[in-house]
Structure formats: C-alpha cells, structure tokens
C-alpha positions, 0 to 999 in steps of 0.5 A, a space after each residue: 139523610 142525604 143518602 136515604 132520601 135526597 139522592 134517591 129522589 134526585 136520581 128519580 127526578 133526573 130520569 123522569 121527563 117533563 116533571 109533571 108532578 109539582 105537588 103531591 100529598 100522600 096519607 097512609 096509616 101512621 105515615 104521611 108525606 108531602 112532595 113539592 117542586 121548588 126552584 129547580 129542587 124539591 121539598 119533602 116532608 115526612 110525618 110519622 108518629 109526631 116526628 116530622 122530617 123535612 128535606 130541602 134539596 136546595 140546601 141539601 139539608 134535612 131537619 127533624 121536628 118533634 112534639 116533645 110531649 109525645 116523643 119517645 126514645 123508641 119511636 125516635 130510634 125506629 124513625 132513624 132506623 127506618 128512614 132508608 125504607 121511608 126514602 125507598 117508599 117515597 121514591 117507589 110511589 113517585 116513580 109509579 105516579 110519574 110513569 
C-alpha cells in the first residue's frame, strides 16, 4: 500500500508548489475517492464495490474496511490486484488538478 498509493502521492505533492488543493472528492463509476491535506501529510479514502481503503500519510499506514454482507472473495482479490492502478489514477488526477 505504501508503494502503490503513499509514495506516488507524496512524490507528486513534493514537486507541486503552493499546495492549493486541500480537499478533493472524485466520483467516477464504481470508484470514488477523497483526498485531504492534514497536518503536513494527507489522507486518502478509496471506495470501490463496498471496499474502503484509507491511507494515513502521517502514520504511513493503510487500512481496509468492508461490508461483510456484500464482500466477495473475487472483489477483494481484484481490489488488491488493482491497487497500484488505483494509485496511478489518483496521482494522475491530482497532477492535472494541481497544474
């Protein structure tokens, strides 16, 4: 999770000047995510098919929450496999917005 989400976003933020974007919410199809600057770090929440991934940059830890009634092994596997591409998507959108 650190390599897929934390490091790419941290590197993007270190290149950007001014830090204009403090809070952002994006909804697109089955996926939505929230970005928020907090005390020199950032939080990311990524929602996909009932699975919620949260990254806390201050602690460098991620956690995953799920709705056990709707959780499927297939979706969990796909989520973990796609986490690097989700990180790239978030980084790409943030870069475009911060330009």
